C-alpha positions in Angstrom: 0.2 -0.1 -0.1 2.7 2.6 1.0 5.2 1.7 -2.1 2.6 2.8 -4.9 1.7 5.9 -2.9 5.4 6.7 -2.5 5.7 6.0 -6.1 3.2 8.2 -7.3 4.3 11.2 -5.3 7.9 10.6 -7.1 6.1 10.9 -10.5 4.1 13.9 -9.6 7.3 15.5 -8.1 9.3 14.5 -11.4 6.6 15.7 -13.6 6.4 19.1 -11.5 10.1 19.7 -12.0 10.4 18.9 -15.6 7.0 20.7 -16.4 6.1 17.5 -18.2 2.2 17.0 -17.9 -0.8 15.1 -19.2 -3.2 16.9 -21.3 -6.1 14.7 -19.8 -6.9 12.4 -17.1 -5.1 8.7 -17.5 -8.2 6.3 -16.7 -7.2 3.7 -16.2 -3.8 4.7 -14.7 -1.9 2.2 -17.0 1.2 3.3 -18.9 -0.9 3.0 -22.4 -3.2 5.8 -20.7 -0.1 7.7 -19.7 1.3 7.7 -23.2 -2.0 8.4 -24.9 -2.7 11.5 -22.8 0.9 12.9 -23.2 1.8 15.2 -25.6 4.2 13.7 -28.4 7.1 15.9 -27.6 7.0 14.9 -23.8 6.4 11.1 -24.3 10.1 10.1 -23.4 9.9 12.4 -20.4 6.7 10.5 -19.3 8.4 7.2 -19.7 11.5 8.3 -17.6 9.3 9.7 -14.8 7.1 6.2 -14.8 10.6 4.2 -14.6 11.8 6.3 -11.8 8.3 5.9 -9.9 8.6 2.0 -10.6 12.1 1.8 -9.3 11.1 3.8 -6.1 8.2 1.6 -5.6 10.3 -1.5 -5.8 12.8 -0.3 -3.3 10.4 0.7 -0.8 8.3 -2.7 -1.1 11.3 -5.1 -1.0 12.2 -4.4 2.7 8.4 -4.4 3.8 8.2 -8.0 1.9 11.3 -9.2 3.8 9.9 -8.1 7.1 6.7 -10.1 6.4 8.5 -13.5 7.3 7.2 -15.1 4.1 3.6 -15.3 5.3 0.9 -16.5 3.1 -2.4 -14.7 2.3 -4.3 -17.3 4.6 -1.7 -16.4 7.5 -2.2 -12.8 6.9 -5.9 -13.3 7.2 -5.8 -15.4 10.0 -3.7 -12.8 11.9 -6.0 -9.8 11.0 -9.0 -12.0 12.2 -7.0 -12.6 15.5 -6.3 -9.0 15.9 -9.9 -8.0 15.3 -10.9 -10.4 18.1 -8.2 -9.1 20.5 -9.4 -5.6 19.9 -12.8 -6.8 21.4 -11.0 -8.3 24.4 -11.0 -11.8 23.1 -8.0 -14.2 23.3 -7.7 -16.2 20.2 -5.3 -19.3 19.7 -6.1 -20.6 16.2 -4.0 -23.5 16.7 -1.5 -25.3 14.3 -2.8 -25.5 10.7 -3.4 -29.1 9.9 -2.5 -30.8 6.7 -5.3 -31.7 4.5 -4.9 -35.4 4.4 -5.3 -35.6 8.2 -8.4 -33.5 8.4 -11.6 -35.6 8.5 -14.2 -33.4 10.1 -14.8 -29.8 10.0 -17.5 -28.2 12.3 -19.2 -25.0 11.8 -20.2 -23.7 15.3 -22.4 -20.8 16.2 -24.1 -19.7 19.5 -27.1 -22.2 19.3 -26.3 -24.3 16.3 -29.6 -23.6 14.7 -29.2 -21.3 12.0 -25.9 -19.5 11.1 -23.9 -22.6 11.3 -26.1 -24.8 9.6 -26.3 -22.7 6.5 -22.5 -22.0 6.5 -21.8 -26.0 7.0 -24.3 -26.7 4.2 -22.7 -24.2 1.7 -19.3 -25.2 2.4 -20.1 -28.9 2.3 -21.6 -28.3 -1.3 -18.5 -26.6 -2.3 -15.8 -29.1 -1.2 -17.5 -32.3 -1.6 -16.3 -33.0 -5.4 -12.8 -32.6 -4.2 -13.1 -34.1 -0.7 -15.8 -36.7 -0.7 -14.3 -38.2 2.5 -14.7 -34.9 4.6 -17.4 -34.7 6.8 -18.8 -31.1 7.4 -21.4 -30.8 10.1 -22.6 -27.8 12.4 -23.2 -27.6 16.0 -23.5 -25.1 19.1 -20.1 -23.5 19.9 -20.1 -25.2 23.3 -20.7 -28.7 22.1 -18.2 -29.2 19.5 -17.1 -33.1 19.4 -14.0 -34.4 20.4 -13.1 -35.7 17.0 -13.3 -32.1 15.3 -10.2 -31.4 13.2 -11.2 -27.9 12.3 -13.9 -25.5 13.9 -15.1 -22.7 11.8 -16.5 -19.8 14.3 -17.1 -16.1 14.3 -14.5 -14.1 16.2 -16.5 -13.2 19.2 -17.0 -17.0 19.9 -13.5 -18.3 19.4 -12.6 -18.2 23.0 -15.6 -20.5 23.7 -14.6 -22.5 20.7 -11.1 -23.2 21.9 -12.5 -24.3 25.4 -14.8 -26.7 23.8 -12.4 -28.1 21.1 -8.8 -27.5 22.4 -7.4 -30.1 19.8 -9.1 -28.2 16.8 -7.7 -25.6 14.3 -9.8 -22.5 14.5 -10.9 -20.7 11.5 -12.1 -17.3 12.6 -14.6 -15.6 10.2 -16.9 -12.5 9.9 -19.8 -14.4 8.3 -20.8 -17.8 7.4 -21.4 -17.3 3.6 -18.7 -15.1 2.2 -15.5 -14.7 3.9 -12.0 -14.9 2.7 -10.8 -17.2 5.3 -13.6 -19.8 4.1 -11.7 -19.4 0.8 -8.6 -20.0 2.6 -10.0 -23.1 4.2 -11.1 -24.4 0.8 -7.8 -24.0 -0.5 -6.2 -25.6 2.6 -8.8 -28.7 2.2 -7.9 -29.1 -1.5 -4.3 -28.1 -2.3 -2.5 -31.1 -1.3 -5.1 -34.1 -1.1 -4.1 -37.4 -1.3 -5.3 -38.9 -4.4 -7.0 -42.0 -2.6 -8.9 -39.5 -0.6 -10.4 -37.8 -3.7 -11.4 -41.1 -5.1 -12.9 -42.3 -1.8 -16.5 -42.8 -1.5 -18.4 -40.1 0.9 -18.0 -41.7 4.4 -20.6 -39.7 6.4 -23.3 -37.5 5.1 -25.4 -35.3 7.2 -28.8 -36.1 6.0 -31.2 -33.2 6.3 -35.2 -33.8 6.0 -36.8 -33.2 2.7 -39.3 -30.1 3.1 -42.7 -30.8 2.1 -46.0 -29.0 2.0 -47.0 -31.1 5.3 -44.0 -29.7 7.1 -45.6 -26.2 7.2 -42.2 -24.7 8.1 -42.7 -21.9 5.6 -46.1 -20.8 4.7 -47.4 -17.9 2.5 -48.5 -15.9 5.8 -44.8 -15.9 6.8 -43.6 -14.1 3.8 -43.7 -10.2 3.9 -42.3 -8.5 0.8 -41.5 -4.7 -0.3 -40.7 -3.7 3.3 -39.3 -0.3 4.1 -35.8 -0.1 5.5 -35.7 -0.4 9.5 -33.1 -0.6 12.4 -31.8 -4.1 12.2 -33.2 -4.7 15.9 -36.6 -3.6 14.6 -36.3 -6.2 11.7 -35.4 -8.9 14.1 -38.5 -8.2 16.4 -40.6 -8.0 13.3 -39.5 -11.6 12.4 -39.9 -12.7 15.8 -43.3 -11.2 16.1 -44.4 -13.1 13.1 -42.9 -16.2 14.3 -45.0 -15.6 17.4 -48.4 -14.6 15.5 -48.0 -18.1 13.5 -47.6 -20.1 16.7 -44.0 -21.2 16.1 -42.7 -19.5 19.3 -43.5 -18.1 22.8 -43.5 -14.2 22.7 -40.4 -14.3 24.8 -38.6 -16.0 22.0 -38.4 -12.4 20.5 -36.3 -11.2 23.3 -33.8 -14.1 22.9 -33.6 -13.1 19.0 -32.2 -9.7 20.0 -30.0 -11.0 22.8 -28.5 -13.4 19.9 -27.9 -10.3 17.7 -26.2 -8.4 20.6 -23.9 -11.3 21.3 -22.8 -12.0 17.6 -24.1 -10.8 14.3 -26.4 -13.1 12.4 -25.5 -11.5 9.3 -24.5 -14.5 6.8 -23.3 -12.5 3.7 -24.7 -11.9 0.1 -27.4 -9.7 1.7 -29.0 -12.4 4.0 -29.5 -12.4 7.7 -31.1 -15.3 9.8 -31.9 -14.0 13.1 -32.8 -16.7 15.5 -33.0 -17.2 19.5 -30.0 -18.1 21.9 -29.3 -21.6 22.8 -31.1 -21.5 26.2 -34.1 -20.1 24.2 -35.0 -23.4 22.4 -37.6 -24.4 25.2 -39.7 -21.3 23.9 -40.0 -22.9 20.5 -43.5 -24.5 20.2 -42.9 -26.0 16.7 -40.4 -25.5 13.8 -40.9 -22.7 11.4 -39.3 -20.1 9.4 -40.5 -16.7 8.2 -39.0 -14.5 5.6 -39.0 -10.7 5.5 -37.6 -8.8 2.2 -36.4 -5.5 2.4 -35.5 -4.4 -1.1 -33.6 -1.5 0.0 -31.7 -3.5 2.7 -31.4 -3.5 6.6 -28.2 -2.0 8.0 -26.4 -4.8 9.6 -23.3 -3.2 11.3 -22.3 -1.8 7.6 -23.7 -4.7 5.7 -26.9 -4.5 4.1 -29.6 -7.6 4.3 -32.3 -7.6 1.9 -33.7 -10.9 3.1 -34.2 -11.6 7.0 -35.1 -15.0 7.6 -36.5 -15.5 11.2 -35.8 -19.1 12.3 -37.4 -21.4 15.1 -36.2 -25.0 15.0 -36.8 -28.3 17.0 -34.2 -30.6 16.3 -33.1 -30.9 12.9 -36.4 -30.2 11.2 -35.6 -27.0 9.7 -32.2 -28.2 8.2 -34.0 -29.0 4.9 -35.4 -25.8 4.2 -32.0 -24.1 5.2 -30.2 -26.0 2.6 -32.9 -24.9 0.1 -32.1 -21.5 1.2 -28.4 -22.0 0.6 -29.1 -23.6 -2.7 -31.0 -20.7 -3.7 -28.5 -17.8 -2.8 -25.7 -19.6 -4.6 -27.5 -18.5 -7.8 -27.2 -15.1 -8.4 -30.2 -14.7 -10.6 -32.6 -16.6 -8.2 -31.0 -14.7 -5.3 -32.0 -11.3 -6.8 -35.3 -12.4 -7.7 -35.9 -13.4 -4.1 -34.8 -10.1 -2.9 -37.1 -7.9 -5.3 -40.1 -10.0 -6.3 -43.5 -9.0 -4.6 -45.3 -12.4 -5.7 -45.6 -14.6 -2.6 -46.5 -17.6 -4.9 -43.3 -17.1 -6.9 -41.3 -17.3 -3.7 -43.1 -20.3 -2.5 -42.4 -22.2 -5.6 -38.7 -21.5 -5.2 -38.7 -23.5 -2.0 -40.6 -26.5 -3.3 
């Protein structure tokens, strides 16, 4: 970052002293654009100025790279996530990075193990299964990570609890479960150096999710609201909780648990989707499994991220996982995701979830 800035300053200084300048803006700022915007008589000076700026940038960048100790992009991302967590008073020990051929189980963990981690696990499982059919990817609550977990994927504010729950595991610390650079790094880690026998092996453990049928009544027409005006994120969460309550899925006290969950760690998933739900101890307030969808075409601000879709979730056991898997499938398709964010036709939305 610093080197290009210094290089540009050198170029500007050179042009100032030589009275060599461009006759128009060079956009994009490539050498071709620079030459096309230079008077013909000043082209040699323009080239000389760019060369000087290049040399200065190289001289400044070289020691910076040497001081990085050869860290990879993934290592740098892990360090950044750890620093963010530490700034919030959280101690994070990611643990030793494991070799791909030694990793058999990856666990996505969130506070309740109900929504965020389930969608994250589903999406990552679908992404990696072609290259790693031998890899088990599941979700659970952060305090119940199994002892055979090799890698735990958690949000930064839950990292300390994850370390206590799974001291043997490598931690991958993320900001959201659907679209995070550390998930890309995990994918590369799992597929870069995989033993050939692992790639050809049959899948050893699949997490079966129930098929959502019309009889399940997990998502109904009355639970879909479209074209809503932007509100504060907590108002959107309360609206989703109120709708869950009105449809008989949860007791009224579950709404406060949804707000408490958001205060602990965000339920924004990425890709314009948030899935607010109650805390782990609020499961007793769930009367039956249900999901509602609130559509905010202009978006609701979730700490700097815009959520156009807010799915309120209340789950008993694994009954809701089938519909979460369907949501994950839809949002991986940009056209269908955009349709879900903008259409006001409830029947059209219901058809997408069949």
